[in-house]
Each structure stands twice: as structure tokens, then as C-alpha cells.
KELO-415528 format. One record per atom (N, C-alpha, C, O): residue number from 1; residue in three letters; atom name; x, y, z. Coordinates in steps of 0.001 Angstrom, whole numbers, m for minus. Layout:
BEGIN
[sepa NUM; 'ALA'; 'CA'; [X; Y; Z]];
...
This chain:
BEGIN
[sepa 1; 'MET'; 'N'; [848; m1165; 0]];
[sepa 1; 'MET'; 'CA'; [0; 0; 0]];
[sepa 1; 'MET'; 'C'; [898; 1234; 0]];
[sepa 1; 'MET'; 'O'; [1954; 1264; 632]];
[sepa 2; 'TYR'; 'N'; [446; 2240; m724]];
[sepa 2; 'TYR'; 'CA'; [1187; 3496; m782]];
[sepa 2; 'TYR'; 'C'; [370; 4612; m142]];
[sepa 2; 'TYR'; 'O'; [m825; 4754; m401]];
[sepa 3; 'LEU'; 'N'; [1028; 5391; 688]];
[sepa 3; 'LEU'; 'CA'; [446; 6583; 1276]];
[sepa 3; 'LEU'; 'C'; [1312; 7763; 887]];
[sepa 3; 'LEU'; 'O'; [2313; 7602; 189]];
[sepa 4; 'LYS'; 'N'; [933; 8946; 1334]];
[sepa 4; 'LYS'; 'CA'; [1685; 10155; 1006]];
[sepa 4; 'LYS'; 'C'; [2202; 10804; 2272]];
[sepa 4; 'LYS'; 'O'; [1472; 10950; 3252]];
[sepa 5; 'ASP'; 'N'; [3477; 11196; 2246]];
[sepa 5; 'ASP'; 'CA'; [4062; 11962; 3338]];
[sepa 5; 'ASP'; 'C'; [3513; 13380; 3229]];
[sepa 5; 'ASP'; 'O'; [3694; 14034; 2202]];
[sepa 6; 'LYS'; 'N'; [2845; 13864; 4277]];
[sepa 6; 'LYS'; 'CA'; [2200; 15173; 4235]];
[sepa 6; 'LYS'; 'C'; [3203; 16314; 4081]];
[sepa 6; 'LYS'; 'O'; [2889; 17332; 3463]];
[sepa 7; 'ARG'; 'N'; [4388; 16157; 4629]];
[sepa 7; 'ARG'; 'CA'; [5378; 17238; 4578]];
[sepa 7; 'ARG'; 'C'; [5992; 17390; 3193]];
[sepa 7; 'ARG'; 'O'; [6087; 18501; 2671]];
[sepa 8; 'SER'; 'N'; [6405; 16290; 2604]];
[sepa 8; 'SER'; 'CA'; [7120; 16368; 1325]];
[sepa 8; 'SER'; 'C'; [6225; 16110; 115]];
[sepa 8; 'SER'; 'O'; [6535; 16536; m997]];
[sepa 9; 'GLY'; 'N'; [5119; 15414; 340]];
[sepa 9; 'GLY'; 'CA'; [4252; 15030; m773]];
[sepa 9; 'GLY'; 'C'; [4704; 13782; m1490]];
[sepa 9; 'GLY'; 'O'; [4069; 13362; m2457]];
[sepa 10; 'ASP'; 'N'; [5811; 13165; m1028]];
[sepa 10; 'ASP'; 'CA'; [6347; 11964; m1666]];
[sepa 10; 'ASP'; 'C'; [5544; 10725; m1275]];
[sepa 10; 'ASP'; 'O'; [4943; 10667; m202]];
[sepa 11; 'ALA'; 'N'; [5550; 9744; m2166]];
[sepa 11; 'ALA'; 'CA'; [4895; 8462; m1902]];
[sepa 11; 'ALA'; 'C'; [5711; 7656; m901]];
[sepa 11; 'ALA'; 'O'; [6942; 7652; m933]];
[sepa 12; 'VAL'; 'N'; [4994; 6972; m12]];
[sepa 12; 'VAL'; 'CA'; [5618; 6110; 993]];
[sepa 12; 'VAL'; 'C'; [5006; 4721; 855]];
[sepa 12; 'VAL'; 'O'; [3791; 4557; 975]];
[sepa 13; 'GLU'; 'N'; [5845; 3729; 604]];
[sepa 13; 'GLU'; 'CA'; [5385; 2343; 560]];
[sepa 13; 'GLU'; 'C'; [5318; 1835; 1992]];
[sepa 13; 'GLU'; 'O'; [6325; 1850; 2700]];
[sepa 14; 'ILE'; 'N'; [4162; 1393; 2423]];
[sepa 14; 'ILE'; 'CA'; [3990; 876; 3772]];
[sepa 14; 'ILE'; 'C'; [4420; m588; 3779]];
[sepa 14; 'ILE'; 'O'; [3900; m1403; 3016]];
[sepa 15; 'LEU'; 'N'; [5371; m909; 4644]];
[sepa 15; 'LEU'; 'CA'; [5921; m2266; 4695]];
[sepa 15; 'LEU'; 'C'; [5247; m3143; 5739]];
[sepa 15; 'LEU'; 'O'; [5373; m4366; 5687]];
[sepa 16; 'ASP'; 'N'; [4533; m2544; 6685]];
[sepa 16; 'ASP'; 'CA'; [3903; m3292; 7771]];
[sepa 16; 'ASP'; 'C'; [2431; m2881; 7874]];
[sepa 16; 'ASP'; 'O'; [2082; m1994; 8653]];
[sepa 17; 'LEU'; 'N'; [1587; m3521; 7097]];
[sepa 17; 'LEU'; 'CA'; [164; m3170; 7096]];
[sepa 17; 'LEU'; 'C'; [m492; m3445; 8437]];
[sepa 17; 'LEU'; 'O'; [m1404; m2719; 8834]];
[sepa 18; 'GLN'; 'N'; [m54; m4465; 9137]];
[sepa 18; 'GLN'; 'CA'; [m620; m4798; 10445]];
[sepa 18; 'GLN'; 'C'; [m455; m3611; 11391]];
[sepa 18; 'GLN'; 'O'; [m1394; m3260; 12106]];
[sepa 19; 'ALA'; 'N'; [721; m2991; 11405]];
[sepa 19; 'ALA'; 'CA'; [959; m1823; 12257]];
[sepa 19; 'ALA'; 'C'; [144; m625; 11786]];
[sepa 19; 'ALA'; 'O'; [m297; 179; 12607]];
[sepa 20; 'LEU'; 'N'; [m62; m493; 10486]];
[sepa 20; 'LEU'; 'CA'; [m856; 613; 9957]];
[sepa 20; 'LEU'; 'C'; [m2292; 525; 10459]];
[sepa 20; 'LEU'; 'O'; [m2878; 1541; 10831]];
[sepa 21; 'PHE'; 'N'; [m2858; m658; 10473]];
[sepa 21; 'PHE'; 'CA'; [m4248; m841; 10874]];
[sepa 21; 'PHE'; 'C'; [m4435; m877; 12388]];
[sepa 21; 'PHE'; 'O'; [m5564; m770; 12866]];
[sepa 22; 'ASP'; 'N'; [m3358; m1024; 13149]];
[sepa 22; 'ASP'; 'CA'; [m3423; m1122; 14612]];
[sepa 22; 'ASP'; 'C'; [m3423; 282; 15222]];
[sepa 22; 'ASP'; 'O'; [m2410; 977; 15146]];
[sepa 23; 'PRO'; 'N'; [m4537; 714; 15825]];
[sepa 23; 'PRO'; 'CA'; [m4602; 2074; 16359]];
[sepa 23; 'PRO'; 'C'; [m3669; 2318; 17546]];
[sepa 23; 'PRO'; 'O'; [m3416; 3472; 17891]];
[sepa 24; 'SER'; 'N'; [m3156; 1271; 18174]];
[sepa 24; 'SER'; 'CA'; [m2236; 1469; 19297]];
[sepa 24; 'SER'; 'C'; [m798; 1716; 18837]];
[sepa 24; 'SER'; 'O'; [66; 2044; 19650]];
[sepa 25; 'GLN'; 'N'; [m542; 1562; 17545]];
[sepa 25; 'GLN'; 'CA'; [783; 1808; 16978]];
[sepa 25; 'GLN'; 'C'; [818; 3228; 16404]];
[sepa 25; 'GLN'; 'O'; [46; 3554; 15501]];
[sepa 26; 'GLY'; 'N'; [1711; 4069; 16926]];
[sepa 26; 'GLY'; 'CA'; [1815; 5447; 16452]];
[sepa 26; 'GLY'; 'C'; [2703; 5603; 15238]];
[sepa 26; 'GLY'; 'O'; [2673; 6632; 14562]];
[sepa 27; 'GLN'; 'N'; [3497; 4574; 14961]];
[sepa 27; 'GLN'; 'CA'; [4407; 4630; 13823]];
[sepa 27; 'GLN'; 'C'; [4248; 3369; 12981]];
[sepa 27; 'GLN'; 'O'; [3732; 2347; 13432]];
[sepa 28; 'VAL'; 'N'; [4708; 3482; 11752]];
[sepa 28; 'VAL'; 'CA'; [4646; 2352; 10833]];
[sepa 28; 'VAL'; 'C'; [5928; 2353; 10005]];
[sepa 28; 'VAL'; 'O'; [6472; 3411; 9688]];
[sepa 29; 'ASN'; 'N'; [6402; 1167; 9660]];
[sepa 29; 'ASN'; 'CA'; [7603; 1059; 8833]];
[sepa 29; 'ASN'; 'C'; [7235; 1207; 7364]];
[sepa 29; 'ASN'; 'O'; [6246; 651; 6886]];
[sepa 30; 'GLY'; 'N'; [8061; 1974; 6669]];
[sepa 30; 'GLY'; 'CA'; [7841; 2185; 5253]];
[sepa 30; 'GLY'; 'C'; [9108; 2704; 4606]];
[sepa 30; 'GLY'; 'O'; [10158; 2797; 5241]];
[sepa 31; 'ARG'; 'N'; [8993; 3042; 3324]];
[sepa 31; 'ARG'; 'CA'; [10136; 3649; 2632]];
[sepa 31; 'ARG'; 'C'; [9618; 4593; 1555]];
[sepa 31; 'ARG'; 'O'; [8603; 4342; 904]];
[sepa 32; 'PHE'; 'N'; [10358; 5689; 1393]];
[sepa 32; 'PHE'; 'CA'; [10006; 6660; 368]];
[sepa 32; 'PHE'; 'C'; [10170; 6048; m1012]];
[sepa 32; 'PHE'; 'O'; [11059; 5225; m1230]];
[sepa 33; 'HIS'; 'N'; [9333; 6441; m1922]];
[sepa 33; 'HIS'; 'CA'; [9474; 6081; m3330]];
[sepa 33; 'HIS'; 'C'; [9689; 7376; m4087]];
[sepa 33; 'HIS'; 'O'; [8756; 7969; m4628]];
[sepa 34; 'ALA'; 'N'; [10928; 7794; m4111]];
[sepa 34; 'ALA'; 'CA'; [11312; 9019; m4817]];
[sepa 34; 'ALA'; 'C'; [12684; 8776; m5424]];
[sepa 34; 'ALA'; 'O'; [13550; 8191; m4772]];
[sepa 35; 'GLY'; 'N'; [12893; 9203; m6630]];
[sepa 35; 'GLY'; 'CA'; [14168; 8949; m7292]];
[sepa 35; 'GLY'; 'C'; [14186; 7572; m7909]];
[sepa 35; 'GLY'; 'O'; [13174; 6873; m7960]];
[sepa 36; 'GLU'; 'N'; [15371; 7198; m8381]];
[sepa 36; 'GLU'; 'CA'; [15495; 5923; m9084]];
[sepa 36; 'GLU'; 'C'; [15922; 4776; m8189]];
[sepa 36; 'GLU'; 'O'; [15649; 3617; m8501]];
[sepa 37; 'GLU'; 'N'; [16589; 5078; m7079]];
[sepa 37; 'GLU'; 'CA'; [17077; 4018; m6197]];
[sepa 37; 'GLU'; 'C'; [16068; 3724; m5099]];
[sepa 37; 'GLU'; 'O'; [15384; 4625; m4612]];
[sepa 38; 'MET'; 'N'; [15981; 2440; m4708]];
[sepa 38; 'MET'; 'CA'; [15112; 2064; m3615]];
[sepa 38; 'MET'; 'C'; [15669; 2638; m2311]];
[sepa 38; 'MET'; 'O'; [16852; 2482; m2010]];
[sepa 39; 'GLN'; 'N'; [14817; 3292; m1556]];
[sepa 39; 'GLN'; 'CA'; [15229; 3917; m311]];
[sepa 39; 'GLN'; 'C'; [15244; 2895; 823]];
[sepa 39; 'GLN'; 'O'; [14572; 1866; 752]];
[sepa 40; 'ASP'; 'N'; [16013; 3188; 1862]];
[sepa 40; 'ASP'; 'CA'; [16058; 2324; 3037]];
[sepa 40; 'ASP'; 'C'; [14772; 2464; 3843]];
[sepa 40; 'ASP'; 'O'; [14181; 3543; 3879]];
[sepa 41; 'PRO'; 'N'; [14333; 1383; 4491]];
[sepa 41; 'PRO'; 'CA'; [13150; 1471; 5348]];
[sepa 41; 'PRO'; 'C'; [13376; 2452; 6494]];
[sepa 41; 'PRO'; 'O'; [14500; 2637; 6960]];
[sepa 42; 'ALA'; 'N'; [12283; 3078; 6939]];
[sepa 42; 'ALA'; 'CA'; [12321; 4029; 8042]];
[sepa 42; 'ALA'; 'C'; [10991; 3971; 8777]];
[sepa 42; 'ALA'; 'O'; [10008; 3439; 8263]];
[sepa 43; 'ALA'; 'N'; [10971; 4521; 9980]];
[sepa 43; 'ALA'; 'CA'; [9733; 4619; 10757]];
[sepa 43; 'ALA'; 'C'; [9061; 5947; 10430]];
[sepa 43; 'ALA'; 'O'; [9709; 6993; 10411]];
[sepa 44; 'PHE'; 'N'; [7758; 5895; 10172]];
[sepa 44; 'PHE'; 'CA'; [6965; 7077; 9863]];
[sepa 44; 'PHE'; 'C'; [5860; 7218; 10894]];
[sepa 44; 'PHE'; 'O'; [5192; 6241; 11233]];
[sepa 45; 'SER'; 'N'; [5669; 8406; 11382]];
[sepa 45; 'SER'; 'CA'; [4560; 8685; 12283]];
[sepa 45; 'SER'; 'C'; [3270; 8681; 11469]];
[sepa 45; 'SER'; 'O'; [3210; 9277; 10393]];
[sepa 46; 'LYS'; 'N'; [2252; 8018; 11973]];
[sepa 46; 'LYS'; 'CA'; [990; 7969; 11246]];
[sepa 46; 'LYS'; 'C'; [393; 9359; 11059]];
[sepa 46; 'LYS'; 'O'; [m315; 9603; 10082]];
[sepa 47; 'SER'; 'N'; [671; 10269; 11985]];
[sepa 47; 'SER'; 'CA'; [120; 11620; 11873]];
[sepa 47; 'SER'; 'C'; [712; 12385; 10694]];
[sepa 47; 'SER'; 'O'; [148; 13391; 10264]];
[sepa 48; 'GLU'; 'N'; [1839; 11920; 10171]];
[sepa 48; 'GLU'; 'CA'; [2487; 12575; 9038]];
[sepa 48; 'GLU'; 'C'; [2149; 11919; 7704]];
[sepa 48; 'GLU'; 'O'; [2686; 12300; 6665]];
[sepa 49; 'LEU'; 'N'; [1253; 10927; 7737]];
[sepa 49; 'LEU'; 'CA'; [873; 10209; 6526]];
[sepa 49; 'LEU'; 'C'; [m592; 10447; 6186]];
[sepa 49; 'LEU'; 'O'; [m1416; 10704; 7065]];
[sepa 50; 'GLY'; 'N'; [m894; 10359; 4922]];
[sepa 50; 'GLY'; 'CA'; [m2272; 10466; 4457]];
[sepa 50; 'GLY'; 'C'; [m2410; 9718; 3152]];
[sepa 50; 'GLY'; 'O'; [m1435; 9187; 2620]];
[sepa 51; 'PHE'; 'N'; [m3623; 9679; 2640]];
[sepa 51; 'PHE'; 'CA'; [m3857; 9033; 1357]];
[sepa 51; 'PHE'; 'C'; [m3377; 9945; 228]];
[sepa 51; 'PHE'; 'O'; [m3336; 11163; 400]];
[sepa 52; 'PRO'; 'N'; [m3019; 9380; m909]];
[sepa 52; 'PRO'; 'CA'; [m2583; 10203; m2044]];
[sepa 52; 'PRO'; 'C'; [m3617; 11255; m2457]];
[sepa 52; 'PRO'; 'O'; [m3259; 12275; m3045]];
[sepa 53; 'SER'; 'N'; [m4882; 11014; m2155]];
[sepa 53; 'SER'; 'CA'; [m5947; 11969; m2488]];
[sepa 53; 'SER'; 'C'; [m5939; 13190; m1576]];
[sepa 53; 'SER'; 'O'; [m6619; 14180; m1848]];
[sepa 54; 'GLY'; 'N'; [m5160; 13117; m481]];
[sepa 54; 'GLY'; 'CA'; [m5118; 14211; 478]];
[sepa 54; 'GLY'; 'C'; [m5939; 13956; 1728]];
[sepa 54; 'GLY'; 'O'; [m5869; 14730; 2682]];
[sepa 55; 'GLU'; 'N'; [m6715; 12884; 1738]];
[sepa 55; 'GLU'; 'CA'; [m7522; 12554; 2910]];
[sepa 55; 'GLU'; 'C'; [m6632; 12020; 4033]];
[sepa 55; 'GLU'; 'O'; [m5610; 11381; 3785]];
[sepa 56; 'ASP'; 'N'; [m7044; 12296; 5274]];
[sepa 56; 'ASP'; 'CA'; [m6338; 11767; 6440]];
[sepa 56; 'ASP'; 'C'; [m6618; 10279; 6588]];
[sepa 56; 'ASP'; 'O'; [m7565; 9755; 6001]];
[sepa 57; 'LEU'; 'N'; [m5791; 9606; 7372]];
[sepa 57; 'LEU'; 'CA'; [m6024; 8196; 7678]];
[sepa 57; 'LEU'; 'C'; [m7285; 8070; 8523]];
[sepa 57; 'LEU'; 'O'; [m7616; 8992; 9269]];
[sepa 58; 'PRO'; 'N'; [m7993; 6950; 8423]];
[sepa 58; 'PRO'; 'CA'; [m9196; 6756; 9235]];
[sepa 58; 'PRO'; 'C'; [m8858; 6784; 10726]];
[sepa 58; 'PRO'; 'O'; [m7793; 6329; 11144]];
[sepa 59; 'ARG'; 'N'; [m9767; 7316; 11501]];
[sepa 59; 'ARG'; 'CA'; [m9556; 7420; 12948]];
[sepa 59; 'ARG'; 'C'; [m9337; 6042; 13588]];
[sepa 59; 'ARG'; 'O'; [m8590; 5924; 14559]];
[sepa 60; 'CYS'; 'N'; [m9980; 5010; 13052]];
[sepa 60; 'CYS'; 'CA'; [m9840; 3660; 13620]];
[sepa 60; 'CYS'; 'C'; [m8429; 3102; 13417]];
[sepa 60; 'CYS'; 'O'; [m8091; 2078; 14010]];
[sepa 61; 'TRP'; 'N'; [m7601; 3747; 12595]];
[sepa 61; 'TRP'; 'CA'; [m6207; 3338; 12409]];
[sepa 61; 'TRP'; 'C'; [m5265; 4121; 13317]];
[sepa 61; 'TRP'; 'O'; [m4120; 3714; 13513]];
[sepa 62; 'THR'; 'N'; [m5730; 5241; 13876]];
[sepa 62; 'THR'; 'CA'; [m4827; 6145; 14590]];
[sepa 62; 'THR'; 'C'; [m5206; 6417; 16037]];
[sepa 62; 'THR'; 'O'; [m4359; 6872; 16805]];
[sepa 63; 'ASP'; 'N'; [m6440; 6157; 16439]];
[sepa 63; 'ASP'; 'CA'; [m6914; 6507; 17778]];
[sepa 63; 'ASP'; 'C'; [m7393; 5253; 18513]];
[sepa 63; 'ASP'; 'O'; [m8432; 4692; 18166]];
[sepa 64; 'PRO'; 'N'; [m6637; 4809; 19534]];
[sepa 64; 'PRO'; 'CA'; [m7039; 3600; 20254]];
[sepa 64; 'PRO'; 'C'; [m8407; 3734; 20946]];
[sepa 64; 'PRO'; 'O'; [m9038; 2722; 21251]];
[sepa 65; 'ALA'; 'N'; [m8870; 4962; 21197]];
[sepa 65; 'ALA'; 'CA'; [m10148; 5182; 21885]];
[sepa 65; 'ALA'; 'C'; [m11266; 5530; 20903]];
[sepa 65; 'ALA'; 'O'; [m12270; 6116; 21308]];
[sepa 66; 'TYR'; 'N'; [m11117; 5187; 19634]];
[sepa 66; 'TYR'; 'CA'; [m12112; 5594; 18642]];
[sepa 66; 'TYR'; 'C'; [m13500; 5003; 18911]];
[sepa 66; 'TYR'; 'O'; [m14504; 5604; 18529]];
[sepa 67; 'ARG'; 'N'; [m13571; 3860; 19550]];
[sepa 67; 'ARG'; 'CA'; [m14876; 3229; 19816]];
[sepa 67; 'ARG'; 'C'; [m15618; 3899; 20967]];
[sepa 67; 'ARG'; 'O'; [m16840; 3788; 21068]];
[sepa 68; 'SER'; 'N'; [m14881; 4595; 21837]];
[sepa 68; 'SER'; 'CA'; [m15535; 5223; 22992]];
[sepa 68; 'SER'; 'C'; [m16181; 6554; 22628]];
[sepa 68; 'SER'; 'O'; [m16887; 7151; 23440]];
[sepa 69; 'GLY'; 'N'; [m15936; 7016; 21399]];
[sepa 69; 'GLY'; 'CA'; [m16541; 8267; 20952]];
[sepa 69; 'GLY'; 'C'; [m15805; 9494; 21447]];
[sepa 69; 'GLY'; 'O'; [m16261; 10614; 21214]];
[sepa 70; 'GLY'; 'N'; [m14664; 9317; 22133]];
[sepa 70; 'GLY'; 'CA'; [m13920; 10442; 22695]];
[sepa 70; 'GLY'; 'C'; [m12902; 10918; 21805]];
[sepa 70; 'GLY'; 'O'; [m12186; 11864; 22134]];
């Protein structure tokens, strides 16, 4: 899955989908897809990622208390 880094606008390949979907995980492993060479994996804060369309990640992926309505 590819998301977008909000700061740079570059594509980020998500390497750990399980962590992306887990709201208790604040970071996810991925790598930038920019340039011709494959980039090294890095940790990305979920708050700095979004969909390529510009939409934010779903709350159920980022907020462990999303079911409590708080």
C-alpha cells in the first residue's frame, strides 16, 4: 500500500500493514518512493501520513479510543 508523506508530498510504501491498521501503533515502517534508487526502510509517524488523495487516515487506524466516541 502506498500513502503520502504530508510534509514532502512523496509516496511512501507501507511495509507493515498490520501496524498501519493497529490504532495502538503510532508509527509504521515504510520507505520513500522518490528517485530511481530504492530507499532504506524508516519509521513514519501515522500523523504525518495520508492518502494520495489528500484525505487523512481513518480514525480507527490512529486513535485507540475511537470506539468510545472520545
